[in-house]
TIVO-2410 file (N, C-alpha, C; in nm, 3 decimals):
# residues 75
REC num residu      c1      c2      c3 atome chaine
REC   1      M   1.503   2.223  -1.470     N      A
REC   1      M   1.553   2.358  -1.468    CA      A
REC   1      M   1.537   2.414  -1.327     C      A
REC   2      P   1.645   2.457  -1.265     N      A
REC   2      P   1.633   2.513  -1.130    CA      A
REC   2      P   1.561   2.648  -1.136     C      A
REC   3      S   1.480   2.671  -1.035     N      A
REC   3      S   1.405   2.796  -1.034    CA      A
REC   3      S   1.488   2.908  -0.973     C      A
REC   4      L   1.450   3.030  -1.005     N      A
REC   4      L   1.510   3.146  -0.943    CA      A
REC   4      L   1.467   3.151  -0.797     C      A
REC   5      P   1.541   3.222  -0.713     N      A
REC   5      P   1.496   3.237  -0.574    CA      A
REC   5      P   1.355   3.298  -0.568     C      A
REC   6      N   1.328   3.394  -0.656     N      A
REC   6      N   1.192   3.449  -0.665    CA      A
REC   6      N   1.168   3.503  -0.805     C      A
REC   7      Y   1.043   3.526  -0.833     N      A
REC   7      Y   1.002   3.576  -0.965    CA      A
REC   7      Y   0.935   3.713  -0.954     C      A
REC   8      L   0.978   3.791  -0.858     N      A
REC   8      L   0.918   3.923  -0.839    CA      A
REC   8      L   0.948   4.016  -0.956     C      A
REC   9      R   1.074   4.024  -0.995     N      A
REC   9      R   1.112   4.113  -1.106    CA      A
REC   9      R   1.042   4.071  -1.235     C      A
REC  10      T   1.041   3.942  -1.264     N      A
REC  10      T   0.978   3.891  -1.385    CA      A
REC  10      T   0.832   3.933  -1.390     C      A
REC  11      N   0.761   3.916  -1.279     N      A
REC  11      N   0.620   3.952  -1.275    CA      A
REC  11      N   0.600   4.103  -1.281     C      A
REC  12      R   0.687   4.180  -1.217     N      A
REC  12      R   0.676   4.325  -1.221    CA      A
REC  12      R   0.694   4.375  -1.364     C      A
REC  13      K   0.794   4.323  -1.434     N      A
REC  13      K   0.819   4.365  -1.571    CA      A
REC  13      K   0.704   4.322  -1.663     C      A
REC  14      H   0.647   4.206  -1.635     N      A
REC  14      H   0.537   4.153  -1.717    CA      A
REC  14      H   0.417   4.248  -1.717     C      A
REC  15      I   0.392   4.313  -1.604     N      A
REC  15      I   0.278   4.406  -1.598    CA      A
REC  15      I   0.323   4.552  -1.608     C      A
REC  16      S   0.447   4.573  -1.647     N      A
REC  16      S   0.502   4.706  -1.677    CA      A
REC  16      S   0.491   4.805  -1.562     C      A
REC  17      L   0.531   4.762  -1.443     N      A
REC  17      L   0.537   4.852  -1.327    CA      A
REC  17      L   0.682   4.881  -1.293     C      A
REC  18      S   0.707   5.001  -1.244     N      A
REC  18      S   0.840   5.034  -1.193    CA      A
REC  18      S   0.851   4.987  -1.048     C      A
REC  19      Q   0.973   4.983  -0.998     N      A
REC  19      Q   0.992   4.948  -0.857    CA      A
REC  19      Q   0.925   5.052  -0.767     C      A
REC  20      E   0.928   5.176  -0.807     N      A
REC  20      E   0.864   5.282  -0.729    CA      A
REC  20      E   0.712   5.263  -0.724     C      A
REC  21      E   0.654   5.222  -0.836     N      A
REC  21      E   0.509   5.197  -0.839    CA      A
REC  21      E   0.472   5.079  -0.750     C      A
REC  22      V   0.552   4.973  -0.754     N      A
REC  22      V   0.526   4.858  -0.668    CA      A
REC  22      V   0.540   4.898  -0.521     C      A
REC  23      A   0.641   4.976  -0.490     N      A
REC  23      A   0.660   5.022  -0.352    CA      A
REC  23      A   0.538   5.102  -0.306     C      A
REC  24      F   0.483   5.185  -0.393     N      A
REC  24      F   0.362   5.260  -0.360    CA      A
REC  24      F   0.246   5.165  -0.332     C      A
REC  25      L   0.228   5.066  -0.418     N      A
REC  25      L   0.120   4.969  -0.399    CA      A
REC  25      L   0.137   4.889  -0.271     C      A
REC  26      L   0.262   4.866  -0.232     N      A
REC  26      L   0.291   4.795  -0.108    CA      A
REC  26      L   0.273   4.883   0.015     C      A
REC  27      G   0.258   5.013  -0.007     N      A
REC  27      G   0.242   5.105   0.105    CA      A
REC  27      G   0.372   5.144   0.172     C      A
REC  28      M   0.482   5.123   0.101     N      A
REC  28      M   0.613   5.159   0.157    CA      A
REC  28      M   0.629   5.310   0.154     C      A
REC  29      K   0.697   5.361   0.254     N      A
REC  29      K   0.720   5.505   0.264    CA      A
REC  29      K   0.870   5.532   0.273     C      A
REC  30      G   0.907   5.656   0.248     N      A
REC  30      G   1.047   5.695   0.261    CA      A
REC  30      G   1.112   5.715   0.126     C      A
REC  31      M   1.229   5.775   0.132     N      A
REC  31      M   1.302   5.809   0.010    CA      A
REC  31      M   1.351   5.686  -0.065     C      A
REC  32      A   1.385   5.580   0.004     N      A
REC  32      A   1.447   5.464  -0.060    CA      A
REC  32      A   1.350   5.347  -0.074     C      A
REC  33      K   1.223   5.377  -0.090     N      A
REC  33      K   1.124   5.270  -0.094    CA      A
REC  33      K   1.146   5.173  -0.210     C      A
REC  34      E   1.190   5.225  -0.327     N      A
REC  34      E   1.215   5.135  -0.439    CA      A
REC  34      E   1.335   5.045  -0.413     C      A
REC  35      K   1.427   5.088  -0.326     N      A
REC  35      K   1.541   5.003  -0.290    CA      A
REC  35      K   1.495   4.882  -0.212     C      A
REC  36      K   1.389   4.896  -0.133     N      A
REC  36      K   1.334   4.782  -0.060    CA      A
REC  36      K   1.278   4.679  -0.158     C      A
REC  37      V   1.209   4.726  -0.261     N      A
REC  37      V   1.158   4.636  -0.364    CA      A
REC  37      V   1.275   4.569  -0.435     C      A
REC  38      S   1.379   4.645  -0.465     N      A
REC  38      S   1.498   4.589  -0.530    CA      A
REC  38      S   1.561   4.479  -0.444     C      A
REC  39      R   1.571   4.502  -0.314     N      A
REC  39      R   1.629   4.400  -0.225    CA      A
REC  39      R   1.543   4.274  -0.224     C      A
REC  40      D   1.411   4.291  -0.229     N      A
REC  40      D   1.323   4.174  -0.237    CA      A
REC  40      D   1.346   4.100  -0.368     C      A
REC  41      E   1.352   4.173  -0.478     N      A
REC  41      E   1.369   4.112  -0.610    CA      A
REC  41      E   1.504   4.042  -0.623     C      A
REC  42      N   1.607   4.096  -0.561     N      A
REC  42      N   1.742   4.039  -0.572    CA      A
REC  42      N   1.773   3.940  -0.461     C      A
REC  43      N   1.671   3.900  -0.388     N      A
REC  43      N   1.684   3.799  -0.283    CA      A
REC  43      N   1.782   3.841  -0.174     C      A
REC  44      M   1.789   3.971  -0.148     N      A
REC  44      M   1.877   4.022  -0.043    CA      A
REC  44      M   1.804   4.025   0.091     C      A
REC  45      R   1.673   4.008   0.088     N      A
REC  45      R   1.594   3.997   0.210    CA      A
REC  45      R   1.469   3.918   0.176     C      A
REC  46      I   1.413   3.853   0.276     N      A
REC  46      I   1.287   3.783   0.260    CA      A
REC  46      I   1.179   3.876   0.313     C      A
REC  47      P   1.081   3.910   0.230     N      A
REC  47      P   0.978   4.002   0.277    CA      A
REC  47      P   0.894   3.940   0.388     C      A
REC  48      T   0.834   4.027   0.467     N      A
REC  48      T   0.743   3.980   0.572    CA      A
REC  48      T   0.623   3.912   0.506     C      A
REC  49      L   0.548   3.839   0.585     N      A
REC  49      L   0.428   3.775   0.533    CA      A
REC  49      L   0.332   3.879   0.476     C      A
REC  50      E   0.321   3.991   0.543     N      A
REC  50      E   0.232   4.099   0.495    CA      A
REC  50      E   0.273   4.144   0.355     C      A
REC  51      F   0.402   4.166   0.333     N      A
REC  51      F   0.447   4.208   0.200    CA      A
REC  51      F   0.437   4.095   0.098     C      A
REC  52      A   0.463   3.972   0.140     N      A
REC  52      A   0.450   3.858   0.048    CA      A
REC  52      A   0.306   3.846   0.000     C      A
REC  53      L   0.210   3.863   0.092     N      A
REC  53      L   0.069   3.858   0.053    CA      A
REC  53      L   0.033   3.977  -0.037     C      A
REC  54      A   0.093   4.091  -0.011     N      A
REC  54      A   0.069   4.207  -0.097    CA      A
REC  54      A   0.125   4.183  -0.238     C      A
REC  55      Y   0.244   4.123  -0.247     N      A
REC  55      Y   0.298   4.087  -0.378    CA      A
REC  55      Y   0.201   3.992  -0.449     C      A
REC  56      E   0.147   3.898  -0.377     N      A
REC  56      E   0.051   3.803  -0.434    CA      A
REC  56      E  -0.069   3.879  -0.492     C      A
REC  57      A  -0.120   3.976  -0.419     N      A
REC  57      A  -0.234   4.055  -0.465    CA      A
REC  57      A  -0.197   4.140  -0.587     C      A
REC  58      I  -0.081   4.201  -0.586     N      A
REC  58      I  -0.038   4.287  -0.696    CA      A
REC  58      I  -0.018   4.206  -0.824     C      A
REC  59      Y   0.050   4.094  -0.813     N      A
REC  59      Y   0.086   4.017  -0.933    CA      A
REC  59      Y  -0.014   3.908  -0.968     C      A
REC  60      G  -0.110   3.880  -0.880     N      A
REC  60      G  -0.211   3.780  -0.910    CA      A
REC  60      G  -0.156   3.639  -0.920     C      A
REC  61      K  -0.047   3.613  -0.849     N      A
REC  61      K   0.017   3.480  -0.848    CA      A
REC  61      K   0.032   3.434  -0.704     C      A
REC  62      P   0.019   3.304  -0.678     N      A
REC  62      P   0.037   3.254  -0.542    CA      A
REC  62      P   0.180   3.278  -0.490     C      A
REC  63      I   0.191   3.295  -0.361     N      A
REC  63      I   0.322   3.318  -0.298    CA      A
REC  63      I   0.421   3.210  -0.337     C      A
REC  64      R   0.376   3.085  -0.339     N      A
REC  64      R   0.471   2.978  -0.369    CA      A
REC  64      R   0.524   2.984  -0.511     C      A
REC  65      E   0.452   3.048  -0.602     N      A
REC  65      E   0.505   3.070  -0.738    CA      A
REC  65      E   0.598   3.191  -0.741     C      A
REC  66      L   0.562   3.296  -0.669     N      A
REC  66      L   0.646   3.415  -0.666    CA      A
REC  66      L   0.781   3.388  -0.600     C      A
REC  67      F   0.780   3.303  -0.497     N      A
REC  67      F   0.901   3.269  -0.422    CA      A
REC  67      F   0.932   3.120  -0.440     C      A
REC  68      A   0.938   3.076  -0.565     N      A
REC  68      A   0.951   2.935  -0.598    CA      A
REC  68      A   1.079   2.873  -0.539     C      A
REC  69      G   1.189   2.944  -0.546     N      A
REC  69      G   1.315   2.890  -0.492    CA      A
REC  69      G   1.307   2.867  -0.343     C      A
REC  70      L   1.253   2.961  -0.271     N      A
REC  70      L   1.237   2.947  -0.125    CA      A
REC  70      L   1.138   2.835  -0.096     C      A
REC  71      Y   1.031   2.826  -0.173     N      A
REC  71      Y   0.933   2.721  -0.153    CA      A
REC  71      Y   0.998   2.583  -0.173     C      A
REC  72      E   1.076   2.569  -0.279     N      A
REC  72      E   1.144   2.440  -0.305    CA      A
REC  72      E   1.240   2.406  -0.192     C      A
REC  73      Q   1.311   2.505  -0.143     N      A
REC  73      Q   1.407   2.483  -0.035    CA      A
REC  73      Q   1.334   2.434   0.091     C      A
REC  74      I   1.221   2.492   0.122     N      A
REC  74      I   1.146   2.454   0.242    CA      A
REC  74      I   1.078   2.319   0.223     C      A
REC  75      A   1.023   2.295   0.104     N      A
REC  75      A   0.953   2.169   0.078    CA      A
REC  75      A   1.052   2.054   0.080     C      A
***
């Protein structure tokens, strides 16, 4: 079974957080902060290492699991 590019949305929904709540936890600022989370979830941008590590801390999953498709592509 091919993996998704990332599992950010799946993990966010699993712990019942909104995109706005995740953006707050990531320390994002501005009116469109939840749109940044949406772009990460929809694979429209690759988050910085800082944000990838923050996602790891929020969801309690290793980066390579959260970004399984990118990991497979690189490996």
